[in-house]
C-alpha positions as CSV (number, residue, x, y, z in Angstrom):
1,X,87.2,245.1,150.8
2,X,88.1,242.9,147.9
3,X,86.6,239.8,149.6
4,X,83.4,241.8,150.2
5,X,83.2,242.9,146.6
6,X,83.7,239.4,145.2
7,X,80.9,238.2,147.5
8,X,78.6,240.9,146.0
9,X,79.0,239.4,142.5
10,X,80.1,240.7,139.2
11,X,77.1,242.9,138.6
12,X,77.5,244.6,142.0
13,X,81.2,245.1,141.6
14,X,80.5,246.9,138.3
15,X,77.7,249.0,139.9
16,X,79.9,250.6,142.5
17,X,82.8,251.6,140.3
18,X,83.1,254.8,138.3
19,X,82.7,252.8,135.1
20,X,79.5,252.9,133.1
21,X,76.8,250.9,134.9
22,X,73.8,248.8,134.0
23,X,71.0,248.3,136.5
24,X,69.6,245.2,134.8
25,X,72.9,243.4,135.3
26,X,73.0,244.3,138.9
27,X,69.5,243.1,139.7
28,X,69.8,239.9,137.6
29,X,73.0,239.1,139.3
30,X,71.4,239.2,142.8
31,X,68.4,237.1,141.7
32,X,70.5,234.6,139.8
33,X,72.8,234.0,142.7
34,X,70.0,233.8,145.3
35,X,69.1,230.4,146.6
36,X,65.4,229.4,147.3
37,X,66.2,230.0,151.0
38,X,67.3,233.6,150.2
39,X,63.8,234.5,149.0
40,X,61.5,235.4,151.9
41,X,57.8,236.5,152.0
42,X,58.0,239.9,153.7
43,X,55.0,241.7,155.1
44,X,54.4,244.8,153.0
45,X,53.6,246.9,156.1
46,X,57.2,246.4,157.2
47,X,58.7,247.7,154.0
48,X,59.6,251.4,153.5
49,X,60.8,253.2,150.4
50,X,64.4,253.8,149.7
51,X,65.1,257.2,151.4
52,X,67.2,258.2,148.4
53,X,64.5,257.4,145.9
54,X,64.6,260.4,143.5
55,X,61.2,259.7,141.9
56,X,58.5,261.6,143.7
57,X,55.6,260.9,141.3
58,X,54.6,257.5,139.8
59,X,52.4,257.0,136.7
60,X,49.1,255.8,138.2
61,X,48.0,254.1,135.0
62,X,51.2,252.2,134.8
63,X,51.0,251.1,138.4
64,X,47.4,249.9,137.9
65,X,48.4,247.9,134.9
66,X,51.2,246.3,136.9
67,X,48.8,245.6,139.8
68,X,46.4,243.8,137.4
69,X,49.3,241.7,136.2
70,X,50.3,240.9,139.8
71,X,46.7,239.9,140.6
72,X,46.8,237.4,137.8
73,X,50.3,236.1,137.8
74,X,51.7,237.2,141.2
75,X,55.1,239.0,141.7
76,X,57.3,237.3,139.1
77,X,60.6,238.7,140.3
78,X,61.4,239.3,144.0
79,X,62.2,242.8,145.2
80,X,65.5,243.5,147.0
81,X,65.5,245.0,150.5
82,X,67.8,245.6,153.4
83,X,67.2,245.2,157.1
84,X,66.7,248.5,159.0
85,X,66.0,249.4,162.6
86,X,62.3,249.3,162.0
87,X,61.5,246.7,159.4
88,X,63.0,246.9,155.9
89,X,64.1,249.5,153.3
90,X,63.7,249.0,149.6
91,X,66.8,248.6,147.5
92,X,65.1,247.8,144.2
93,X,61.5,247.2,143.2
94,X,59.6,250.3,144.2
95,X,57.0,250.0,141.5
96,X,56.4,246.3,142.2
97,X,55.9,247.1,145.9
98,X,53.4,249.9,145.2
99,X,51.6,247.7,142.7
100,X,51.5,244.8,145.1
101,X,49.8,247.0,147.7
102,X,47.2,248.2,145.0
103,X,46.6,244.5,144.1
104,X,45.7,243.8,147.8
105,X,48.7,241.6,148.6
106,X,49.8,241.3,152.3
107,X,53.3,240.0,151.6
108,X,55.8,240.1,148.7
109,X,58.8,237.9,147.8
110,X,62.0,239.6,148.7
111,X,65.8,239.0,148.8
112,X,67.5,240.6,151.8
113,X,71.0,242.2,151.2
114,X,73.2,244.6,153.0
115,X,74.0,248.0,151.4
116,X,75.4,251.3,152.8
117,X,73.7,254.7,152.3
118,X,76.1,255.5,149.4
119,X,75.1,252.3,147.5
120,X,71.4,252.8,148.2
121,X,71.5,256.3,146.7
122,X,73.2,255.1,143.6
123,X,70.9,252.1,143.2
124,X,67.8,254.2,143.5
125,X,69.0,256.7,140.9
126,X,70.3,254.1,138.5
127,X,67.1,252.1,138.6
128,X,64.9,255.0,137.8
129,X,67.1,256.4,135.0
130,X,67.6,253.1,133.2
131,X,64.1,251.6,133.9
132,X,61.6,254.4,133.4
133,X,62.3,258.1,132.6
134,X,62.3,260.5,135.5
135,X,61.0,264.0,134.9
136,X,64.0,266.3,134.4
137,X,63.8,268.0,137.8
138,X,63.7,264.7,139.8
139,X,66.6,263.4,137.6
140,X,68.6,266.6,138.3
141,X,68.0,266.3,142.0
142,X,69.2,262.7,141.9
143,X,72.4,263.7,140.2
144,X,72.9,266.6,142.6
145,X,72.5,264.2,145.6
146,X,75.1,261.8,144.1
147,X,77.6,264.7,143.5
148,X,77.1,266.1,147.0
149,X,77.1,262.8,148.8
150,X,80.0,261.1,147.0
151,X,82.0,264.2,146.0
152,X,82.0,263.3,142.3
153,X,82.8,265.8,139.6
154,X,80.3,266.3,136.7
155,X,82.7,264.5,134.4
156,X,82.8,261.4,136.7
157,X,79.0,261.4,136.9
158,X,78.7,261.7,133.1
159,X,80.9,258.6,132.6
160,X,79.2,256.7,135.4
161,X,75.7,257.2,134.0
162,X,76.6,257.1,130.3
163,X,75.5,260.8,129.7
164,X,77.4,263.6,128.1
165,X,79.1,266.2,130.3
166,X,76.9,269.0,128.7
167,X,73.7,266.9,129.5
168,X,74.6,266.7,133.2
169,X,75.6,270.4,133.3
170,X,72.3,271.5,131.6
171,X,70.2,269.3,133.8
172,X,71.8,270.6,137.0
173,X,71.2,274.1,135.7
174,X,67.4,273.5,135.9
175,X,67.6,273.4,139.7
176,X,68.3,277.2,139.6
177,X,64.8,277.8,138.3
178,X,62.0,279.3,140.5
179,X,59.9,276.6,142.3
180,X,56.8,277.4,140.3
181,X,58.7,276.9,137.0
182,X,60.2,273.6,138.3
183,X,56.6,272.4,138.9
184,X,55.8,273.2,135.2
185,X,58.8,271.1,134.2
186,X,57.8,268.3,136.5
187,X,54.2,268.1,135.1
188,X,55.3,268.5,131.5
189,X,53.8,271.9,130.9
190,X,57.3,273.1,129.9
191,X,59.7,270.9,128.1
192,X,63.3,270.2,129.0
193,X,64.4,272.3,126.0
194,X,62.3,275.3,127.2
195,X,63.6,274.9,130.7
196,X,67.2,274.8,129.6
197,X,66.9,278.2,127.9
198,X,65.1,279.6,130.9
199,X,67.8,278.3,133.3
200,X,70.4,280.6,131.6
201,X,68.5,283.7,132.7
202,X,69.6,285.4,135.9
203,X,66.4,287.4,136.6
204,X,63.9,285.1,138.4
205,X,60.9,287.3,137.6
206,X,61.8,287.2,133.9
207,X,62.0,283.4,134.0
208,X,58.6,283.2,135.6
209,X,57.1,285.6,133.1
210,X,58.5,283.7,130.1
211,X,57.4,280.4,131.6
212,X,53.8,281.7,131.7
213,X,54.1,282.9,128.1
214,X,55.5,279.5,126.9
215,X,52.3,277.8,128.3
216,X,49.8,280.4,127.2
217,X,51.2,281.3,123.8
218,X,52.6,277.8,123.1
219,X,56.0,279.2,122.2
220,X,58.5,276.9,120.7
221,X,62.1,276.4,122.1
222,X,63.4,278.3,119.1
223,X,61.1,281.2,119.7
224,X,62.1,281.4,123.4
225,X,65.8,281.4,122.4
226,X,65.1,284.3,120.0
227,X,63.2,286.3,122.7
228,X,66.0,285.7,125.3
229,X,68.8,286.6,122.8
230,X,66.9,289.7,121.7
231,X,66.7,288.6,118.0
232,X,62.9,288.8,117.9
233,X,60.0,290.4,119.6
234,X,57.0,288.4,120.4
235,X,53.8,290.2,121.4
236,X,50.8,288.7,123.1
237,X,48.2,287.4,120.7
238,X,50.2,288.7,117.7
239,X,52.3,286.8,115.1
240,X,56.0,286.4,115.8
241,X,58.1,289.1,114.1
242,X,61.6,287.9,113.3
243,X,64.5,289.7,111.7
244,X,66.2,287.2,109.5
245,X,69.9,287.5,108.9
246,X,72.0,285.6,106.3
247,X,73.9,283.0,108.3
248,X,76.8,281.0,107.0
249,X,75.6,277.3,107.1
250,X,78.9,276.1,108.5
251,X,78.8,278.8,111.2
252,X,75.4,277.4,112.2
253,X,76.8,273.9,112.6
254,X,79.7,275.3,114.7
255,X,77.3,277.3,116.8
256,X,75.1,274.3,117.5
257,X,78.1,272.1,118.3
258,X,79.5,274.6,120.8
259,X,76.1,275.3,122.3
260,X,75.8,271.5,123.2
261,X,79.3,271.6,124.7
262,X,79.0,274.7,126.9
263,X,75.2,274.6,127.5
264,X,74.5,278.2,126.4
265,X,73.8,279.9,123.0
266,X,77.0,280.6,121.1
267,X,77.2,283.2,118.2
268,X,79.8,283.1,115.5
269,X,80.0,286.1,113.1
270,X,82.6,288.6,111.7
271,X,85.5,286.3,112.7
272,X,84.3,286.4,116.3
273,X,83.0,283.7,118.7
274,X,80.7,285.1,121.4
275,X,79.8,283.0,124.4
276,X,77.4,284.8,126.7
277,X,77.3,284.0,130.5
278,X,74.8,285.0,133.2
279,X,77.1,285.4,136.2
280,X,80.7,284.9,137.4
281,X,79.7,281.4,138.5
282,X,78.3,280.6,135.0
283,X,81.6,281.9,133.5
284,X,83.6,279.6,135.8
285,X,81.4,276.7,134.6
286,X,82.1,277.5,130.9
287,X,85.9,277.9,131.5
288,X,85.9,274.6,133.3
289,X,84.2,272.9,130.3
290,X,86.7,274.5,127.9
291,X,89.5,273.3,130.2
292,X,90.8,276.9,130.8
293,X,92.8,277.0,134.0
294,X,93.3,280.3,135.9
295,X,96.1,280.4,138.4
296,X,95.0,282.0,141.7
C-alpha cells in the first residue's frame, strides 16, 4: 500500500488521508508528473461523467465562455480519466469536457490514471467544492454520500474539507426538507440561511407553507426565525409586528455563538439557557455536539 501511495505522488497521498485537502495540489501533481506519452487524445464520445459527480446543474453562461476560450486556445490543461469497461470515466475536468463538446471538439487531451470508487467520490466532491460553489443541496448530498460510503463521522468530514462541524451538521439538515423546498434552495429562490431555519421544523406542511411565504413576501432570515420561534406574527400583505424585549448585549453574543455550535436557536434569559430540539434524533445530535455521553 505504501509503494502504491508513493507512486501516486505527494498531492494524491494528501488527498486520500483524513487531513485537510487541496484539489489544486492533487491535479497539478498529476499533470506535473505526467510525461508527454502519458497525455492521450481521447474521443469525447468515449468519456462518461464521474458517477459520483455531486453537481447536477452547470452554469450555462460559464460553460459557453469556457467553450469560446477552448475554440480560440484549445484545451490548455488535460483532463484526468480512468479506464472503464465501456470507454472512460472522468476523474477531473467535467467542465472542460462539457465545454469541449460545446466547442465542437471530437477529442480532448487526457491523462489516464487508476482510481477506486472511494477515491473517485472524494475527487468529484473536492473538485466542485474548491473550484466552483455547489448549491447547498448538491453539496449536502455530496457530504452525505462520503459519510455513508466511507463511514466517516461529521467531525472527520469537517476536518477533511476544512469546514466547521456546525456547518456540516446544518448542511446535512437541509436534506430533511420536502422535495419542493429543496428545489427552491437549488435554484436560489430560498437562501441557505432560510433553509437552515426551515430544516429545524418537524412539520413538513409548515415548512412548505413558510417557504412559499419567504418567496412571496420576501421575508428575511431574521423574520423567519422570529415567526418560527413565535416572537412575532407576520400577516400577509401587512407590515411585520414585533414585540421588542430588552436583551443583554452579552447574552446576544453568547446566543449567536451557541447557535452556530449546535445549529439551532438558543435563548439565554433569567439565568437559564434554553436549547430547543425538534425530535429525539435532533436531541441526540445536540448532545453529541456538546460531547454529552449517555450510558445505555
